[in-house]
C-alpha positions, -999 to +999 in steps of 0.1 A: +454+550-226+482+524-222+473+508-256+473+542-272+507+550-257+521+518-270+507+522-305+504+560-312+529+575-334+507+603-348+521+637-338+486+650-331+473+621-310+504+613-290+504+644-268+468+638-259+477+604-243+509+615-227+490+644-211+463+620-198+490+596-185+505+626-166+471+634-151+462+599-140+498+587-131+490+550-133+520+527-130+509+508-161+518+539-182+554+542-171+570+516-194+552+527-225+562+563-217+599+552-213+596+534-246+585+566-263+614+585-247+639+559-260+625+552-294+610+585-307+628+615-319+626+652-311+594+665-295+577+631-292+600+619-266+598+652-248+560+649-243+566+614-227+594+628-205+572+656-193+545+630-184+571+609-165+583+639-145+547+647-136+547+614-116+571+630-091+583+595-083+618+589-071+621+556-090+609+571-123+633+600-119+662+575-113+652+557-145+653+590-164+687+598-150+700+563-159+685+566-194+702+599-199+735+584-188+731+555-212+725+580-240+756+599-231+777+567-236+760+558-269+755+575-302+726+597-289+747+626-277+723+653-290+693+636-274+713+630-242+721+667-240+684+677-246+672+651-220+699+662-195+689+698-199+653+689-195+660+670-163+680+699-149+652+723-156+629+700-136+654+697-107+662+661-114+700+659-112+724+632-123 
């Protein structure tokens, strides 16, 4: 699963592996999921963010908040807004 998270860019395949990562919740999946959140566009990053939220882990949530704050101060304002709204819907507050 980790290898597929690191290499998958197919819009059909990626959600399969992000869903499995959310079910298994192994720590080895966290960094590849964060990479997807930061590097992919639109819905692809959202599937990874959903998997990360499924961990229900305080440190993962802090990393998501930090990432959202970084996006706010860079040229990713639209993505920041979407991620910020996603976090709020999941009761993860900045």
